[in-house]
N, C-alpha and C positions, 0 to 999 in steps of 0.2 A: 689842469694840465700844467699850469705855470709853475705853481709851487713845487710839483713833482720835477719839472724841468730844471728848476733852480737847485733842489736838492741834488739832482744827479751831476749837475755842473761843478757842484761843491765836491762831490765824493767820487767823481770819476776823473780820470785823465782824458785830455783832449781826443786820444786816440778812439774813444768809445763812442763819440758823436757820430760816426757814420753808420756805425752798427745800431745805435738806437733809433736814427732815422729811418734805417731799413726796417726794424721792427714796427715802428709806427706805420710805415707804410704797408706793411704785411697785414697788422691788426686791422687797419682800416679796410683792406681788401676783404679780409675775413667777415668783417661786420656788414659789409656791402653785400658779401654773397649770401650771409645767412638772412639779411633782410630780404632777399628774393625768395626764401625757402618760408612757408607758411610755419606757424607755430604748431599746428595740430598735425594730424595725420595726413598723409599725402596717398589719395587712393586713385588707382588708375586702372579703368575697366575696357579701355578700347586701344587698338593700335595707334589710332589718331593722337589720342593723349600721351602715348609714349613717343611718337615722333615729334609732337610739338612741345615736349618737356621744357626744352632750353628756352622756346619762345614763351610759354606760359609761366615759366619760373626761370628768368634769365638771371644767370651766374649762381644757380642754386647747386651747390656741391655737397652741403652739410646739412642732411636731413635732422630735423630737431626731435622728431618723434618716429612713428612708424611709417614705413613704406609699404603699402598693401597693393599688389599688381593682380587684379583679377576680382571675382570670376569675370571671365571674357570668353567670347567665342571666336574672336579676330585676333587677339594679341598673337602675333607669329614671332617676333623678336623684340629684344629689350634695347636695341642699339641706341636708341634715343636717350638712354640714362647713362651713356659713357662717361658723363662728366661727373657724377655722383660719387665722392670718395669716402663719405662718412655717413653711417646711419647711428643715431644715438639710440633709436628704440629697436624695433623689430623689422626684419625683411621678411614679408608674407607673400608667397607666391601660390595663389589658390585657384583650382578650378579654370584653368585656362587650357581649352579644348585644342588650341591651333600652336601653341608654344613649343618649339622644339629644343631650345637651349637658353641658356642664361648668360651667355657671352658677352651680352651688351653691357653686363655689370663688371666688366673687366677693369675699371677704374677704381672699384670699390677697395678701400683700404681698412676700414674699421666698421664694425657692427656691434652695437652696445648690448641688447638683451635677448634677441632671439632670432633664429633662422627657421622658417616653417615654409616647406615647399610640399604642398599636398595637391593630389586629385588633377595632375596634368597628365592627360593620356598618352600625349605623343613627346613629351619631354624626354630627350634621350641621354642628356649628361648635365652634370653640375660640377663647376670648378671654382671653388671660394676658397681654395688652399691657402692662398696669399693673403687672405683678409686676417686682420688681427681681431680676436675675440676672446680675450683671456677669462673673462668671468661673465657667464651668461645665464639667462634662466633656462631657455630649453633650445635644442636643435630637433626638429621633426622632420623627417622625409617619408612621406607615406603616400600609398595609394597613387603611384606613378607607373603606369602600366608598362611603359616602353623604357624606362630608365635603366641605363647599363653601368653609368658611373657617377659616383657622388663623392666628390672631394671637397669637405668641409675645412674649416680653418683648424689647424694643427696645433696651435700655441695655447688652445684653452686649457684652463687649469682646473677651474670649477664649473659645474653645471649645477645650478640651485634646484631645477626641476627634472627635465628629462632629456634624455639622448635617445632618440626613437628613429629607427628605420624599419617601416612596417609596410608589408604589402607592396613592394617594389619587385615584382617577380622576376625580372631580367637583370636585376641590381648584381654586378659581378665585381665591380670595383669600389671598395670603400676606403676611405682615407684613415691612416693610422692616428691615434691620439695619445701618444706616449707622454705628453705633458699633464694629461688628465688625472687629477688626484682625486676626485669625489663627483659622484652625481647624487643629487638630493632625493629625488623620486623614483624614476623609471629609467633602466638602461634596456633596449629592446632592439634586437636585431632579429627580424623575423621575416619570412617569406621572402628571402632574397636567393639569387642565384650563385652566390659566391662559392668557390671551392674552400676558400680559407677565409675565416673571420679576422679582423684586426685584432692585434694584441693590444692589450691596455697595460702596459710595463709601469706605469705610475699609479694606477688606479687603486686607492685604499678602501673607499666606501661607496656602497650603493644603497640607496633607501634611507639616508640619513634624517629625511622630513617625516619618517613614519611618526603617529598612523596615517595611513591612506588606503583608499580601497584598491589602488592600482601600484603603489610601490614596489619595486624591487626589480629583478632580473628576468627578462624574458628573451628565449632564445627557441623560437618556434618556426616549424614549417620551412626550414633551411634544407632543401634536398640533396645538396651537394657536400655539405660539411660532413666531416668524419672526427671532427674534435670540435669543442667549444672555444671561445677565445683564450688567450694565454692571460691569466690574471696573476703574475708572479708575486704581487704583493698585497693582493686584495685580502682584507682582514675582517670585513664587515658587511653583512647584507641584511637590510632591514626590509619586512613587507611580506614579498613573494619570490619563489623561485619557479620558474615555468621553463621546462625544457620538452618540448612535444614535437611531434610529426616531423623528425628529421630522419629521412630515410637512409642515410649512410653514416649517423653519428654511432660509433662503436663504444664509447665510453667517456666518462669525465669524472673529476675529483675536486671536489669542493669541501672536502672533509676537513681542512684545516681552518675554513672561514667560519668566523663567529656569527651569531644571528642576535636578532632584536625585534620585538614586535611582529613575530612572524605570523602572518595570515595564511599563506598556503605554500607548500611545496609540492608541485606536479611534475611527474616525469611519465608522459603518456605517449603511445602511438610511436615509438622510436623501434621499426622492426629488425634492426641488427644491433642494437645496444646490448653490450656484454656486461659492463660495469657502470653502476651509478652510485657514487659517493656523495651523498649530500653533507650539509654541516651537522657534525655530530653533539654540539653544545646546546641546541635548541631544547628550551624548557617547556614552551608551550606555543600551540599552533591554533590560532582563533578559529580557522576555517578548515582547511582539509590538508591531508597528508596523502598522496595519491601517487601509486605507480600502477599503471594502466596499460595493458596491451603492448608490453614489451616482451615478445615472446621468446628472446635469446637472452633476457636478462638474468645472469646467475649471480651477480655479487651486488649486494645491497648493504649500505652502511647501517650499522647499528646506530641507535639514537637512545642510549640508556638514561640520558637526563631528560628525557621527553616526559612531561607529567599529565598533559592534557592535549586533546584535539577537539576543537570546538564542534566541528560539523563530520567531516569524512575522514576515517582511515581506510584506505583501500590498497591491497597488494593483489593485483589480479592479472592474469595471463602473463606470468614470468617463468623462467625456466629453472631457478633456484631450487636446490634439493631441500634447502633448509631456509625458512624466512628468519629474519633477524627479530631478536627478543627485544621486548619493550620492558626493561626491568623496573622503571619508574612509573609507568603509564597508569595513572587512576581512572582516567574519564575519557569517554568518546561521546561524542553528539551532545555536548553540553549546550550547545545553541538551540536545541530544538525549541519550537517546531521548525522543520524543513523537510522539503519532499526528498532530500537525498541524504540527510543525517545518517551516521551509523558506520558499521564495520562492514566491509566487503572483502572477502578472501575466495576469488573465484577464478577458475580456469588456470590453476596452477599444477600442470601434470606432473610434477615430481615431488611433491610435499607429501609426506606421510602424517605430518601433524601441522597444526597451526601454530602461530608464533606463541612464545612464552609470553603470558601476562601475569606474573606473580602477585602483582598488586593492583590489578584492574578491579575497580569495584562499580562501575556504573557505566552503562551505554544507553544512549537515547536514539530513538529514530529507527534504524534498521539494522539487522543482522543478515547478511548474505554469505553463505557458504555453498558455492555451486560449483559443478564441473571440475573436480579435482579427482583426477583419475586413480591417484595412490593414496588418498586421505583416508586413514582407518578409524580415527575417531577424534573427538574433540570434547572438553568439559568446560563449559561457561555457565555451569549450574550455580556457582556463588556469586556471580555478578548481578548487581541490581539493575533495574531497567526504569526508563521514564520515557513518556510521550512516545511509546513504541508504535511505529507505523507498519513494518512487516518483519517477519522472521521467516527466512527462506532457506531451507537445506535441500539442494535440488541436485540429482545428477551426478552422484558421487559414487561410482561403481562398486567400490570395495569398503565403503564406510559401515562400519559395525556398531558404532556408539554416537549419538549425538545428543549432548546434555546442554540444553539451552537454559538460560535464566528461568528460574522457577517461580519468582516473585512479580511475574509481569501480571498486571491486572486488566490491561486493555490493549489491543491491537487494532489500531485504526483502519488498516487495510488487510494483510493476509498473514496467515501461519500455515506454512506449507512444507511438508516433506514429500518430496515427489522423485521418483525414479532413483533410490537408494536400494538396489534389490538385496543387499546384505544387511540391511539395518536392522537390528535386533533390539537395540536398547535406545528408548526415547524417554527424555525426562518428563515427570508430571508437571502440571501446571495448574495446581488446585486453585490458586488465587484469581485465574483468569477469568473474567466475567463477561467479555465481549470481543468478538471478532467482526471487524467492520465489514469486510469484503469476502475473503475466502478463508475457510478451514478445510485443508487437504492433507491427508494421510494416504498416500498412493504408492504402490510397488515398493513396500518394505517387508522384511522378512521376520518382524516381530509376530511372536505368538499372540500376544495380547497387546492392544493399544492403550495409551495412557488414558486415565480417567479425567474428567474435566468437571471436578465437583462443583465449582462455582460458576460455569460458563451458563449464561442466560440467553444470549443473543449472537447469531451469526448472519452476516449479511445485512447488517443495518444501514450500510452506505447505498443500498440498492436505489435506482437501477445501475446495473452493469452486466457486462456480457458474460463476466466469469464470477459474480459472487455466489456464495453458497457452500455447500458441505459436499466435499468429495472424498470418498473411501472407497478406492478402486485398485484392482490388481494386488491385493495382500493375500498371499496364499496360504498362510498360517492361521489367520484369524478365524474364530469360531463365532465370535460376537463384534459388533462395533463398539467404540469406546462408551462409557457410561456416562451419560449426560443427566444427572439426576435433577437438575433444575433449568434444564434448557427449556425455553417458553417461546422462542422466535427464531425462524429460519427465513431469509429472504434470498432469492435468486434461483439456484438450482440445487436440487439433490441428487447426487450420482453414487449408487452403490453398485459397482460393476466389477466383474472378473476376481470374486473373491472364492477360490475354490472350496474352501472349508467352512464359509458362512452359513450357519443355520437357521437363523432368524435376527429380525430387529423390530423395535417397537418404538418409532416416533409419532406414535398416534396423537399424543397430548400436546405435542409442540404446535404453535401457531405459526402462521406463513402470513408473507406478505410479498407482493411483488414477483411471485413464482415464475420463473422462466422455463425451466424443464424439470421433470421428475425421472430419472433413469434407474431401473432396477434390472440390470441385465447380466448374463452369462455367470451367473452364481450357482454351479452345479448341485450344492448340498442345500440350498436355500429353501425352507418349508414354510416360513411366515415373514411377510413384508408388510408391515403396518407404518404406511407413511402418514403424514399429518391428515387429519380428516376436515380441518376447517378451510381447506383451500377453495377459493372461490373462482379464481382463473389461472390458467397455465397458458402463458403467452406461446409457447412453442409445442414440446411434446411432454406425453405421459406415456411412458414405455415400460413394459414389463416383458422382456424378451430373453429367451434360452435359460429359464429357470425350471429345468425339468421336473423338480420335486416340489415346486411351489403350489400350496394348497390354500393358504389363508393371505387375502389382500384386504387392507382396510377400505370401508366404505367412505366415500366423498360425496355426501349428500348435499353440500353447498356449493359444488364445482358447476359454473354456468358456462364456461367456454374454455376450449383448447384451441391455441392459435394454428397449429398444424396437424399431429397426428395423435390419436388414441390407439395403442397397440398392446395387445396380449398375445403373445407368440411363444408356444412352447412352455405352457405351465402344466401342473398337475391338478387344477382345480375343477372342482366339480360344479361349483356355483361361484361366479363373481359377482361383486357388488353392483347393485343398481347405481344409476347416474340420474336422478329423478329431476334434478334441475338442470342438467347439460343441454343448452339449447343450440349451440353452434360449436362445430368441429371445422377449422380453418381449411384443412386438406383432406384427411381421410381417416378411416376406422379399419383397423387390422385385427383380426382373429384368426390365429392360424396353429395348426398342430398342437391342440389343445385336447388330448385323447379323452379325458372325462368330463369335459364342457358339456352341460346338457341344453341350456337355454342361453340366448343371447340376453345380456344384462339390458334392462330397460333404460331409455333415455327420456328426457323432456319430450312430451308428445309433439311439440313443434320444432323438435331439434333439425338444425340444417347442417348436412354433411356436404362439404363443397365440391371434391374432386374424386374421391377414392373410397370404394368399401371393397375389402378383400376378406373373404370368409371361406378358408381354405384348409382341408384336412383336419376337421373336428368330428371324428367318426360317431361321438355319441350326442352329437348337438342336433337335436330334432326340432327345434323351435328358433326361427329367426325373423319372424314377422312383427318385429316392432314397428311403430308408425314411421320412425325416422328412415329405417332400411326401405320400407315399403314407397315411401315418397321419393327416395332416391332413386328407385327402379324405374320411376316413371319420366326422370328427366335425363340430362346429358351428363356424363361422368363414366369413369372407369369402375367397372365391377367385374371382381373375381370371386365365384362363388361355385366351390366344387369339393367333393369328397368329404360331405357331411352327411348326416341321416334324416330320414323321414322328410318333413316339410321343408327342411334346409338342404336336402340333397344336392341341389344345384339350383341355378337361376330359375328354370323352369317350375320345378317344385316350390320355390320360395314366391313366385309370382302367383302361382294357385291359391297358397296360403293367405298371402295378402289380399287377393280379390274375395276370399271367402271370409275375410276378417276373423280368422281363428283366433280365439281367446288365449291370452298368455296363460301357461300353466301356472298352477297354484303350487309354488316350489318352497315356500316359507311356512313353518309350523304355526298354527294358530290354536287357541285354546277352545276345547269343545264346551258349548253352553252347560253340557251336562256335568262338567267338572265342579267339585265342591271345594271352595277356598275359604268360606266364612265357618270356622270352627272354633271350638273353645280349647283352652289350654290342655294338651294331653290327648286331644282326639286325632283321628286320621282325616287327613285331606284326601281328594280324589283329583287326579290330574289326567287329562284325557286329551290328545292331539285330535283337532277336528278333521285333518286332511290326510291322515296317513294312507299310503298307497300299498297295493298289495306287493308282498316281497321287501317290505320297508318295516324296520323295527322303531319304536319309540324309545329313545335313550334319553335320561335324565341325569344330570350331573348336580353336585354339590356347589355351594356358592363359589368355590374356587375353580370351577369350570374344569376341573381335572378329575376329581374323585367320581367315579361312575357309580350311581346309585340304584339304576334300573335300566334293564335293556331286554325289550320283549316285544314281539308283534302284537302280544295281547293288549298292549296300549292301555294299561289300567294301573298307573302309580299311585301308591296310598301312603305317603310319609306321615308319621307322627309328629305333631306341631306342638313343641313345648315352648318356644320363644318366636321370635320375628326370624324367618327362615327364607332364603332364596334358592330357588332351583332354575336350572336352565336346561331346557329340553329341545332335542334335535329329531330330525328323521333320518334313519340310517339305511342306505341302500344296501342289503346283504349281498347283493351280487358285485357292486364296484366298490363298496366301501365308502361311497359317496356320502358326506354328512352336510345336512342342510343348514342354514343360518339358525343362530339359537334363538329360543323363544325364552324370555326370562319372566318368572312369576314370583313374587314375594308374598309370603302369607303372614299375617300377624293374629295371633290369637285374639278373640274379641274382648276376654277378660284377663289380658296382660296386664300386671299391676303397673302403676305410674312409678317411675323411681327418680330421685334427683342426687347427683353427687357434688358437694361442695368442692371448691378449690382448695389445694394443699400447697404448703411450702412458700407461703407468701412472705416477702420480706417484711420486717417490722416498720411501723410508722414513727417518725420522730416528731416529739412535742415541740412547740415553739417556746419563746422565752416566758410566755404566760401560762406554761405547762398545760396547754391544749393542743390537740389534733383534730382533724376532720376526716371523717370516715369516708372512704371511696365507695363507688357503686361496684359491688362484686357481683352482680346478677348475671352479668354476661360471661363470668368466668365459670358459672356452673355447668355441669352435665346433665342431660335430660336423657332419659331411656323408657322404654315401654309406652304403654298408653296408646299404641297402634297410631291410628290417624284421627283420634278424637281432639277437636280443637282445645288447645291451652289457653289458659288465662296468664297475664304477666308474673312473673317470679316477683314475690314480695320479700324485701330485706328488712330484718329488725336487729339493731336499730336501724333507721333510714340512712341512705347515703347523705353525707354532708353533716351528720350528727358530730357533736363536740364531745370528745372523750378526754380522760386524763390517762397519765402514765399507768402502765400496768396491763393486765390482760383482759380484752373485751370478747365476749362470745357472740358471735353473729349467727343468726338463724336465717336460711332461705327457705321459703314455703312455695310450693306451686300446686295450682289444681286444673281439672279439665272440666269441660262442661258435662262429663258424665258423673261429676261428682268424685272423682278419685283425687286424692290429695297426697303429696309427698314432702317431707320436711327432712333437712340436714342442718348440722351445727358445726361451725368451726371457729378457731380463736385468732385474734389479731393482737400482737404485742404493740404496745405503746412504749417507746423509751424515749429518753432525753432527760437532761440535768435541770431544765427549768431556769432558765436564767444564764447558763453556760454561753 
């Protein structure tokens, strides 16, 4: 200090000395005051600490780091802090349940980095408007339930992180910040009571720190505002724009603002919003662009620079007659997998077409086009798909044509066309191999439903309360879709209310985790072949109101039904037995089946828990199967009436059960007098053992259609020239009822053995040593003839693995059986190659 003093003596006039001494006095005072404030944070959590502040920190006016007030249950005022005039760090007022105001900070003149006032439930006002804070990190005023006024410093120029008023539902007065030029991360004014939000007359940038998961502009849940804040010079937003749940907001215009690194643009749940003009220069949105539940929204800005939306593009529940075009958009849902990714165009009452997507080439995740009252058609057939979760086209009452992408190979959740009553044209999806949850085509007008030529699995995500195949309320179809390679269904099968459907065959499909099978209200249906391998039905197996239904598939593997087994109003004479069905959780219903003669068998120990109803089956003369007889002896509801013979009513059935009446022999068997061991060219003799009076024996060819014999004489004599299969039935001449099939295959004892060599084999290529190795071709040969005489293995000459040179090699295949019959065939294999090439 001496050297400094000497220098000043030489360089200053004597009039400066009093001022300099005064400066030293003040500097000493400040150093003294600072010496009383700790170097670290000051944390105050009780009213006593507030009241004793000047005692604990005598002369502390300049806090060198953060001042933290709370959390506390007893801090009611901050009067003890009136001497603090500067905070170099942050002012944090957090979780103080008794604090009503911050007026004790009225001596504060400067804050360095942050004001954060959160979760103070009875705090009523904040006035820090006279404090200087030109360049800060963040201002956060959040979750103060009783706060009505928040006046923050007004001279702030930049906020490097965030300015946030969030969830202060009574906040009506917010200070203007007309010096503010930029907010680095978040500007949020959400869930406040103010009628008018403050203007930001100098603000040019929001979200300049992007990328961030939260950066951007949030104006949400402000019930009284009719307009968003004034941003007269705002030219850039990065990250996110969220304008949601503002009950009285009528419109906004951000169309002139430029964007960068956009993550989301969300305009949702603004019930009186008429116009929403978002920035138009956005080129990519990494997450979502969403207009949802703005029922009066008529004007939406075009975004013809937008090329990709990473997660969701949704325009749903808006009033616009025409949705904006997306002339440069090529991709939607590129961030898949996601539970929400994709395209949503739902509940738009005025649109007749979906947006124009002239260059869209890829959608991932989900396509949802639902509840659009005037939409007549759409074509997305040229768009490629990836990671598809759902495709849903539901409740579009005048939709005529729905062309979804055709290259989709797998849908992890559902493919659903539901309640589009005029829908006549549906795209083919012949690349589709699996649908994880639901495949539903219901209430459409199409005459023919699309084929699914590659579909192998439906309901692979089971268990689910909705998984499965639904083909309901399709008035014009006569057949269900072609499923040529379908091998597995899980969940439910529902085929209901199809007025012109005549038959279907799913008998070859395997099942897993089956919940219910419904075949109901199909007035023209004659044949219903459900999967036959089902082992358990968790809820219901129902055939109801199919008055022409005669043929039902057998389910010999079925062991349990969780609720009901129902056959009501069918035209069947005989229904298949359930020989392994041992448990029916609630009940069994057979009603109004005019030709049904006997009750199908169940497992002998079958248990029916609550109900048996056997009513109005006038030809049903036998019901005394063991499960029914056991049920009659215990508690439960039984309705038995309007039947015939021993099943006329409960009394007649009880007598039949007590008499242990034998089950009628209703299936044809072959009489031992039949002759089936014949030579080639001789006649066989086929006789049904149990043919009843008034019943004819009928024999069909292998196709089960061509009738070869129909006579009560019961003496069918076909000539046997090769292996031949015949199907015999018993025909009741009075009712037209036909029994189950008896299949007989006859092979002439002297039928020659034959072998056919493979053809069209690709050439083998020799290696650099001019050699190739023969493969094993025996499995490619086809054998015929020889009946059931055991075969010896096929012999290949030259043997598999033999080394051969380029050229043509003759291969001989020979087979013989234990009866001494032998067959041989020869074919050529070409060996190509340049030897050393």
